[in-house]
KEGU-938044 format. One record per residue (C-alpha): residue number from 1; residue in three letters; x, y, z. Coordinates in Angstrom, 3 decimals, always signed. Example, Ala and Ser with C-alpha at 12.3 -4.5 7.8 and 13.67 -1.06 7.14 Angstrom:
+-----+-----+----------+----------+----------+
!   i !  aa !       px !       py !       pz !
+-----+-----+----------+----------+----------+
!   1 ! ALA !  +12.300 !   -4.500 !   +7.800 !
!   2 ! SER !  +13.670 !   -1.060 !   +7.140 !
+-----+-----+----------+----------+----------+
This chain:
+-----+-----+----------+----------+----------+
!   i !  aa !       px !       py !       pz !
+-----+-----+----------+----------+----------+
!   1 ! UNK !   +0.000 !   +0.000 !   +0.000 !
!   2 ! UNK !   +1.249 !   +3.587 !   -0.674 !
!   3 ! UNK !   +2.624 !   +5.366 !   +2.375 !
!   4 ! UNK !   +3.653 !   +8.794 !   +3.529 !
!   5 ! UNK !   +7.402 !   +8.765 !   +4.072 !
!   6 ! UNK !   +8.102 !  +11.475 !   +6.644 !
!   7 ! UNK !  +11.761 !  +12.551 !   +6.766 !
!   8 ! UNK !  +13.594 !  +14.947 !   +9.056 !
!   9 ! UNK !  +16.970 !  +15.692 !   +7.422 !
!  10 ! UNK !  +19.056 !  +17.895 !   +9.671 !
!  11 ! UNK !  +22.645 !  +19.065 !   +9.894 !
!  12 ! UNK !  +23.986 !  +15.978 !  +11.659 !
!  13 ! UNK !  +21.334 !  +13.273 !  +11.332 !
!  14 ! UNK !  +18.772 !  +11.750 !   +8.983 !
!  15 ! UNK !  +15.548 !  +10.352 !  +10.447 !
!  16 ! UNK !  +12.522 !   +8.900 !   +8.756 !
!  17 ! UNK !   +9.185 !   +7.259 !   +9.471 !
!  18 ! UNK !   +6.742 !   +5.351 !   +7.285 !
!  19 ! UNK !   +3.131 !   +6.272 !   +8.062 !
!  20 ! UNK !   -0.097 !   +4.565 !   +7.097 !
!  21 ! UNK !   -3.203 !   +6.334 !   +5.806 !
!  22 ! UNK !   -4.317 !   +7.166 !   +9.360 !
!  23 ! UNK !   -0.946 !   +8.685 !  +10.227 !
!  24 ! UNK !   +0.202 !   +5.780 !  +12.409 !
!  25 ! UNK !   +3.948 !   +5.105 !  +12.439 !
!  26 ! UNK !   +4.684 !   +1.723 !  +10.874 !
!  27 ! UNK !   +8.488 !   +1.906 !  +10.897 !
!  28 ! UNK !  +11.246 !   +4.337 !  +11.854 !
!  29 ! UNK !  +14.922 !   +4.545 !  +10.971 !
!  30 ! UNK !  +17.803 !   +6.953 !  +11.566 !
!  31 ! UNK !  +21.448 !   +7.372 !  +10.545 !
!  32 ! UNK !  +24.282 !   +9.896 !  +11.126 !
!  33 ! UNK !  +23.836 !  +11.165 !   +7.569 !
!  34 ! UNK !  +23.009 !  +14.819 !   +8.106 !
!  35 ! UNK !  +23.565 !  +17.259 !   +5.259 !
!  36 ! UNK !  +27.162 !  +17.854 !   +6.390 !
!  37 ! UNK !  +27.889 !  +14.124 !   +6.092 !
!  38 ! UNK !  +26.533 !  +13.531 !   +2.588 !
!  39 ! UNK !  +29.431 !  +12.343 !   +0.448 !
!  40 ! UNK !  +30.119 !  +14.565 !   -2.582 !
!  41 ! UNK !  +26.731 !  +16.225 !   -2.211 !
!  42 ! UNK !  +24.978 !  +13.075 !   -3.423 !
!  43 ! UNK !  +21.653 !  +13.736 !   -1.725 !
!  44 ! UNK !  +19.679 !  +11.718 !   -4.273 !
!  45 ! UNK !  +21.906 !   +8.697 !   -3.732 !
!  46 ! UNK !  +21.811 !   +9.031 !   +0.053 !
!  47 ! UNK !  +18.028 !   +9.301 !   -0.028 !
!  48 ! UNK !  +17.710 !   +6.271 !   -2.305 !
!  49 ! UNK !  +19.989 !   +4.108 !   -0.167 !
!  50 ! UNK !  +17.990 !   +5.056 !   +2.941 !
!  51 ! UNK !  +14.401 !   +5.011 !   +1.733 !
!  52 ! UNK !  +14.090 !   +3.340 !   -1.682 !
!  53 ! UNK !  +12.472 !   +0.263 !   -0.107 !
!  54 ! UNK !   +9.789 !   +2.423 !   +1.503 !
!  55 ! UNK !   +9.173 !   +4.324 !   -1.747 !
!  56 ! UNK !   +8.547 !   +1.220 !   -3.895 !
!  57 ! UNK !   +4.728 !   +1.069 !   -3.599 !
!  58 ! UNK !   +3.081 !   +3.161 !   -6.310 !
!  59 ! UNK !   +1.600 !   +6.384 !   -4.958 !
!  60 ! UNK !   +4.020 !   +6.722 !   -2.032 !
!  61 ! UNK !   +4.856 !  +10.337 !   -1.179 !
!  62 ! UNK !   +7.849 !  +11.663 !   +0.755 !
!  63 ! UNK !   +7.977 !  +15.020 !   +2.533 !
!  64 ! UNK !  +11.386 !  +16.127 !   +3.844 !
!  65 ! UNK !  +11.767 !  +18.818 !   +6.485 !
!  66 ! UNK !  +14.872 !  +20.411 !   +7.957 !
!  67 ! UNK !  +18.202 !  +21.542 !   +6.549 !
!  68 ! UNK !  +17.894 !  +19.429 !   +3.395 !
!  69 ! UNK !  +15.958 !  +22.415 !   +2.046 !
!  70 ! UNK !  +18.738 !  +24.925 !   +2.836 !
!  71 ! UNK !  +21.379 !  +26.312 !   +0.486 !
!  72 ! UNK !  +23.777 !  +23.655 !   +1.773 !
!  73 ! UNK !  +21.215 !  +20.879 !   +1.289 !
!  74 ! UNK !  +19.621 !  +18.942 !   -1.555 !
!  75 ! UNK !  +18.013 !  +22.059 !   -3.032 !
!  76 ! UNK !  +17.068 !  +25.432 !   -1.605 !
!  77 ! UNK !  +13.435 !  +25.743 !   -0.616 !
!  78 ! UNK !  +12.817 !  +29.465 !   +0.053 !
!  79 ! UNK !  +11.453 !  +30.518 !   +3.434 !
!  80 ! UNK !   +7.768 !  +31.281 !   +3.915 !
!  81 ! UNK !   +7.232 !  +34.546 !   +5.797 !
!  82 ! UNK !   +5.282 !  +34.631 !   +9.059 !
!  83 ! UNK !   +2.477 !  +34.591 !   +9.856 !
!  84 ! UNK !   +2.145 !  +31.163 !   +8.294 !
!  85 ! UNK !   +0.391 !  +27.877 !   +8.957 !
!  86 ! UNK !   +0.224 !  +24.482 !   +7.264 !
!  87 ! UNK !   -1.744 !  +25.849 !   +4.302 !
!  88 ! UNK !   +0.867 !  +28.471 !   +3.410 !
!  89 ! UNK !   +3.725 !  +26.003 !   +3.805 !
!  90 ! UNK !   +1.949 !  +23.306 !   +1.782 !
!  91 ! UNK !   +1.536 !  +25.733 !   -1.122 !
!  92 ! UNK !   +5.304 !  +26.329 !   -1.184 !
!  93 ! UNK !   +6.550 !  +22.734 !   -1.117 !
!  94 ! UNK !   +9.636 !  +22.351 !   -3.313 !
!  95 ! UNK !   +9.140 !  +19.210 !   -5.400 !
!  96 ! UNK !  +12.293 !  +17.237 !   -6.205 !
!  97 ! UNK !  +10.117 !  +14.718 !   -8.051 !
!  98 ! UNK !   +6.628 !  +16.133 !   -8.749 !
!  99 ! UNK !   +3.966 !  +14.374 !   -6.709 !
! 100 ! UNK !   +6.523 !  +12.060 !   -5.132 !
! 101 ! UNK !   +9.374 !  +13.770 !   -3.178 !
! 102 ! UNK !   +9.201 !  +17.321 !   -1.794 !
! 103 ! UNK !  +11.249 !  +19.567 !   +0.481 !
! 104 ! UNK !   +9.372 !  +21.539 !   +3.125 !
! 105 ! UNK !  +10.273 !  +25.248 !   +3.230 !
! 106 ! UNK !  +11.272 !  +26.801 !   +6.529 !
! 107 ! UNK !   +9.828 !  +29.993 !   +7.998 !
! 108 ! UNK !  +11.199 !  +33.519 !   +8.274 !
! 109 ! UNK !  +10.185 !  +36.234 !  +10.721 !
! 110 ! UNK !  +11.048 !  +39.633 !   +9.284 !
! 111 ! UNK !   +8.787 !  +41.685 !  +11.558 !
! 112 ! UNK !  +11.703 !  +43.039 !  +13.643 !
! 113 ! UNK !  +14.862 !  +44.960 !  +12.778 !
! 114 ! UNK !  +16.813 !  +41.688 !  +12.689 !
! 115 ! UNK !  +15.165 !  +38.796 !  +10.810 !
! 116 ! UNK !  +14.941 !  +35.269 !  +12.195 !
! 117 ! UNK !  +14.658 !  +31.880 !  +10.463 !
! 118 ! UNK !  +13.837 !  +28.243 !  +11.190 !
! 119 ! UNK !  +13.923 !  +25.003 !   +9.198 !
! 120 ! UNK !  +12.205 !  +21.907 !  +10.545 !
! 121 ! UNK !  +10.905 !  +23.413 !  +13.766 !
! 122 ! UNK !   +7.807 !  +24.724 !  +11.977 !
! 123 ! UNK !   +6.851 !  +21.136 !  +11.143 !
! 124 ! UNK !   +7.300 !  +20.086 !  +14.778 !
! 125 ! UNK !   +5.072 !  +22.958 !  +15.878 !
! 126 ! UNK !   +2.349 !  +22.021 !  +13.382 !
! 127 ! UNK !   +2.514 !  +18.450 !  +14.648 !
! 128 ! UNK !   +2.356 !  +19.429 !  +18.316 !
! 129 ! UNK !   -0.626 !  +21.655 !  +17.541 !
! 130 ! UNK !   -2.462 !  +18.650 !  +16.102 !
! 131 ! UNK !   -1.453 !  +16.324 !  +18.926 !
! 132 ! UNK !   -2.359 !  +18.818 !  +21.647 !
! 133 ! UNK !   -5.553 !  +20.027 !  +19.931 !
! 134 ! UNK !   -4.364 !  +23.640 !  +19.964 !
! 135 ! UNK !   -4.773 !  +26.558 !  +17.574 !
! 136 ! UNK !   -3.150 !  +29.073 !  +19.951 !
! 137 ! UNK !   -0.179 !  +28.753 !  +22.252 !
! 138 ! UNK !   +3.474 !  +29.306 !  +23.110 !
! 139 ! UNK !   +5.973 !  +26.710 !  +21.913 !
! 140 ! UNK !   +9.631 !  +26.147 !  +22.789 !
! 141 ! UNK !  +11.969 !  +23.865 !  +20.871 !
! 142 ! UNK !  +15.172 !  +23.438 !  +22.926 !
! 143 ! UNK !  +18.426 !  +22.645 !  +21.214 !
! 144 ! UNK !  +21.618 !  +24.113 !  +19.836 !
! 145 ! UNK !  +19.522 !  +27.059 !  +18.681 !
! 146 ! UNK !  +16.347 !  +27.121 !  +20.786 !
! 147 ! UNK !  +13.181 !  +28.516 !  +19.207 !
! 148 ! UNK !  +10.268 !  +30.248 !  +20.927 !
! 149 ! UNK !   +7.209 !  +30.549 !  +18.692 !
! 150 ! UNK !   +3.790 !  +32.098 !  +19.199 !
! 151 ! UNK !   +0.796 !  +30.507 !  +17.470 !
! 152 ! UNK !   -2.536 !  +32.257 !  +16.895 !
! 153 ! UNK !   -5.434 !  +30.878 !  +14.891 !
! 154 ! UNK !   -3.405 !  +27.872 !  +13.788 !
! 155 ! UNK !   -0.587 !  +29.976 !  +12.316 !
! 156 ! UNK !   +2.873 !  +30.798 !  +13.606 !
! 157 ! UNK !   +2.773 !  +34.571 !  +13.916 !
! 158 ! UNK !   +6.365 !  +35.057 !  +15.056 !
! 159 ! UNK !   +9.355 !  +33.450 !  +16.745 !
! 160 ! UNK !  +12.771 !  +34.126 !  +18.280 !
! 161 ! UNK !  +15.965 !  +32.061 !  +18.324 !
! 162 ! UNK !  +18.371 !  +31.699 !  +21.267 !
! 163 ! UNK !  +21.856 !  +30.148 !  +20.863 !
! 164 ! UNK !  +21.571 !  +28.449 !  +24.254 !
! 165 ! UNK !  +22.898 !  +25.009 !  +23.367 !
! 166 ! UNK !  +25.729 !  +26.399 !  +21.268 !
! 167 ! UNK !  +26.811 !  +28.741 !  +24.068 !
! 168 ! UNK !  +26.832 !  +25.811 !  +26.486 !
! 169 ! UNK !  +29.178 !  +23.961 !  +24.152 !
! 170 ! UNK !  +31.454 !  +26.965 !  +23.736 !
! 171 ! UNK !  +31.637 !  +27.822 !  +27.433 !
! 172 ! UNK !  +31.946 !  +24.256 !  +28.679 !
! 173 ! UNK !  +34.588 !  +23.177 !  +26.177 !
! 174 ! UNK !  +36.481 !  +26.253 !  +24.972 !
! 175 ! UNK !  +36.450 !  +28.784 !  +27.815 !
! 176 ! UNK !  +38.161 !  +29.038 !  +31.209 !
! 177 ! UNK !  +35.119 !  +27.232 !  +32.633 !
! 178 ! UNK !  +36.135 !  +24.036 !  +30.836 !
! 179 ! UNK !  +38.924 !  +23.534 !  +33.396 !
! 180 ! UNK !  +36.535 !  +23.182 !  +36.313 !
! 181 ! UNK !  +33.525 !  +21.291 !  +34.944 !
! 182 ! UNK !  +32.546 !  +17.989 !  +33.345 !
! 183 ! UNK !  +30.552 !  +19.006 !  +30.279 !
! 184 ! UNK !  +28.892 !  +15.586 !  +29.838 !
! 185 ! UNK !  +28.033 !  +14.967 !  +33.492 !
! 186 ! UNK !  +24.493 !  +13.723 !  +34.286 !
! 187 ! UNK !  +21.957 !  +16.322 !  +35.346 !
! 188 ! UNK !  +22.174 !  +17.418 !  +38.979 !
! 189 ! UNK !  +18.720 !  +18.895 !  +39.547 !
! 190 ! UNK !  +19.651 !  +20.910 !  +42.626 !
! 191 ! UNK !  +22.663 !  +22.518 !  +40.918 !
! 192 ! UNK !  +20.638 !  +23.094 !  +37.755 !
! 193 ! UNK !  +17.821 !  +24.878 !  +39.593 !
! 194 ! UNK !  +20.397 !  +26.877 !  +41.557 !
! 195 ! UNK !  +21.713 !  +28.127 !  +38.200 !
! 196 ! UNK !  +18.197 !  +28.890 !  +36.952 !
! 197 ! UNK !  +17.502 !  +30.972 !  +40.061 !
! 198 ! UNK !  +20.829 !  +32.784 !  +39.716 !
! 199 ! UNK !  +19.970 !  +33.760 !  +36.140 !
! 200 ! UNK !  +17.090 !  +35.820 !  +37.495 !
! 201 ! UNK !  +19.283 !  +38.121 !  +39.618 !
! 202 ! UNK !  +19.410 !  +40.856 !  +36.981 !
! 203 ! UNK !  +23.226 !  +40.910 !  +36.915 !
! 204 ! UNK !  +23.555 !  +39.424 !  +33.427 !
! 205 ! UNK !  +24.969 !  +36.255 !  +31.914 !
! 206 ! UNK !  +28.469 !  +37.669 !  +31.417 !
! 207 ! UNK !  +28.861 !  +38.180 !  +35.154 !
! 208 ! UNK !  +26.954 !  +35.092 !  +36.284 !
! 209 ! UNK !  +28.954 !  +32.807 !  +33.998 !
! 210 ! UNK !  +32.244 !  +33.727 !  +35.676 !
! 211 ! UNK !  +30.619 !  +32.732 !  +38.942 !
! 212 ! UNK !  +30.796 !  +29.104 !  +37.779 !
! 213 ! UNK !  +34.592 !  +29.289 !  +38.012 !
! 214 ! UNK !  +34.591 !  +31.226 !  +41.285 !
! 215 ! UNK !  +32.224 !  +28.776 !  +42.978 !
! 216 ! UNK !  +34.417 !  +25.887 !  +41.835 !
! 217 ! UNK !  +37.593 !  +27.574 !  +43.117 !
! 218 ! UNK !  +36.027 !  +27.974 !  +46.549 !
! 219 ! UNK !  +34.821 !  +24.373 !  +46.593 !
! 220 ! UNK !  +31.151 !  +25.274 !  +46.419 !
! 221 ! UNK !  +30.539 !  +23.402 !  +43.156 !
! 222 ! UNK !  +32.029 !  +20.082 !  +42.058 !
! 223 ! UNK !  +32.944 !  +19.589 !  +38.355 !
! 224 ! UNK !  +29.740 !  +17.630 !  +37.729 !
! 225 ! UNK !  +27.600 !  +20.143 !  +39.644 !
! 226 ! UNK !  +29.238 !  +22.989 !  +37.707 !
! 227 ! UNK !  +27.982 !  +21.558 !  +34.408 !
! 228 ! UNK !  +24.391 !  +21.496 !  +35.628 !
! 229 ! UNK !  +24.745 !  +24.932 !  +37.213 !
! 230 ! UNK !  +26.010 !  +26.415 !  +33.934 !
! 231 ! UNK !  +23.160 !  +24.730 !  +32.046 !
! 232 ! UNK !  +20.727 !  +26.278 !  +34.515 !
! 233 ! UNK !  +22.272 !  +29.729 !  +34.052 !
! 234 ! UNK !  +21.922 !  +29.573 !  +30.278 !
! 235 ! UNK !  +18.442 !  +28.079 !  +30.166 !
! 236 ! UNK !  +17.343 !  +30.428 !  +32.943 !
! 237 ! UNK !  +18.632 !  +33.418 !  +30.976 !
! 238 ! UNK !  +16.522 !  +32.266 !  +28.030 !
! 239 ! UNK !  +13.407 !  +31.665 !  +30.116 !
! 240 ! UNK !  +13.451 !  +34.906 !  +32.095 !
! 241 ! UNK !  +13.502 !  +36.841 !  +28.825 !
! 242 ! UNK !  +10.099 !  +35.335 !  +27.955 !
! 243 ! UNK !   +8.452 !  +37.173 !  +30.886 !
! 244 ! UNK !   +5.850 !  +34.439 !  +31.345 !
! 245 ! UNK !   +2.897 !  +35.147 !  +33.641 !
! 246 ! UNK !   +2.263 !  +32.572 !  +36.419 !
! 247 ! UNK !   +0.343 !  +29.521 !  +35.227 !
! 248 ! UNK !   +1.072 !  +30.110 !  +31.537 !
! 249 ! UNK !   +1.209 !  +26.930 !  +29.427 !
! 250 ! UNK !   +4.265 !  +26.188 !  +27.319 !
! 251 ! UNK !   +4.503 !  +23.346 !  +24.793 !
! 252 ! UNK !   +8.051 !  +21.939 !  +24.734 !
! 253 ! UNK !   +9.128 !  +19.866 !  +21.721 !
! 254 ! UNK !  +12.364 !  +17.947 !  +21.318 !
! 255 ! UNK !  +14.662 !  +15.325 !  +22.782 !
! 256 ! UNK !  +13.442 !  +14.015 !  +26.130 !
! 257 ! UNK !  +16.596 !  +14.957 !  +28.047 !
! 258 ! UNK !  +16.360 !  +18.586 !  +26.930 !
! 259 ! UNK !  +12.615 !  +19.048 !  +27.273 !
! 260 ! UNK !  +12.906 !  +17.599 !  +30.794 !
! 261 ! UNK !  +15.347 !  +20.366 !  +31.754 !
! 262 ! UNK !  +13.088 !  +23.051 !  +30.341 !
! 263 ! UNK !  +10.055 !  +21.534 !  +32.057 !
! 264 ! UNK !  +11.964 !  +21.474 !  +35.350 !
! 265 ! UNK !  +12.980 !  +25.125 !  +35.044 !
! 266 ! UNK !   +9.602 !  +26.302 !  +33.760 !
! 267 ! UNK !   +7.803 !  +24.407 !  +36.507 !
! 268 ! UNK !   +9.957 !  +26.165 !  +39.092 !
! 269 ! UNK !   +8.843 !  +29.456 !  +37.534 !
! 270 ! UNK !   +5.183 !  +28.483 !  +37.854 !
! 271 ! UNK !   +4.505 !  +27.625 !  +34.210 !
! 272 ! UNK !   +2.536 !  +24.586 !  +33.006 !
! 273 ! UNK !   +4.389 !  +22.392 !  +30.502 !
! 274 ! UNK !   +3.399 !  +19.720 !  +27.994 !
! 275 ! UNK !   +6.137 !  +17.889 !  +26.104 !
! 276 ! UNK !   +6.340 !  +16.126 !  +22.736 !
! 277 ! UNK !   +9.128 !  +14.246 !  +20.964 !
! 278 ! UNK !   +9.625 !  +12.767 !  +17.488 !
! 279 ! UNK !   +5.883 !  +12.158 !  +17.146 !
! 280 ! UNK !   +5.451 !  +15.919 !  +16.596 !
! 281 ! UNK !   +7.629 !  +15.770 !  +13.466 !
! 282 ! UNK !   +5.721 !  +12.863 !  +11.944 !
! 283 ! UNK !   +2.351 !  +14.443 !  +12.788 !
! 284 ! UNK !   +3.460 !  +17.774 !  +11.341 !
! 285 ! UNK !   +4.568 !  +16.270 !   +8.048 !
! 286 ! UNK !   +1.271 !  +14.375 !   +7.877 !
! 287 ! UNK !   -0.514 !  +17.736 !   +8.210 !
! 288 ! UNK !   +1.339 !  +19.031 !   +5.139 !
! 289 ! UNK !   +0.346 !  +16.204 !   +2.840 !
! 290 ! UNK !   -1.303 !  +17.745 !   -0.240 !
! 291 ! UNK !   -5.043 !  +17.077 !   -0.626 !
! 292 ! UNK !   -5.574 !  +13.827 !   -2.485 !
! 293 ! UNK !   -2.142 !  +12.541 !   -1.458 !
! 294 ! UNK !   -3.049 !   +9.350 !   +0.376 !
+-----+-----+----------+----------+----------+
């Protein structure tokens, strides 16, 4: 039977799911074949070696979200400007093979002095909207570059990006702080929440970050605690900028380990949190299937 092949092709990884007509996941697969790891730019060959078996049934359709649609990817799929919902994105699908394989365009937010962009997160948001039964809400997608998006009437009206994960990598591995912390240590909730609270002191990240080293020098943080404390500082900095009222609901989408940290910090701030994982991507791509597809 024909299927929807839902693919998330990012910078470092390639993930896919085969869905039936009702949107149920029949199979999943993943490989470290992100766009930066495609040999000689052979995206067609990499796709075929990964998904040709799933594409064999006549009528099968594949939608690919993420960085595969960037300038460094398979082909550039121009951004769709906010506000935008599934209808606007569906109209701008970039077909590699008409009616069979398409790249999903990302979104741009050009409503401020400095524009912002996303690729792949818009699909996750559309999926979480369907799964949560929401047409309005605030969504966070933690990661190397965390996204905060506002949805109204089923459309993403705007978003902002925060380089939280990338700054953690830089500070924990390439700064003076690297000498006194274990970057890959398991989460220490108490140290993490201590960092979140510290981020709200109004003294700024540049000052608070040096405190990680000072606390370690005075024996008040162990190397493993320091990693969680720094994570709390950075995530806390991001969260306090949202100025959330007490009791506000936030939908967090992403890897379980990261969404758990955000849920922990947001809960401490009095927010309500619902979390979604890979199912949001598959649901979002299902929402973009052109009418008459399956």
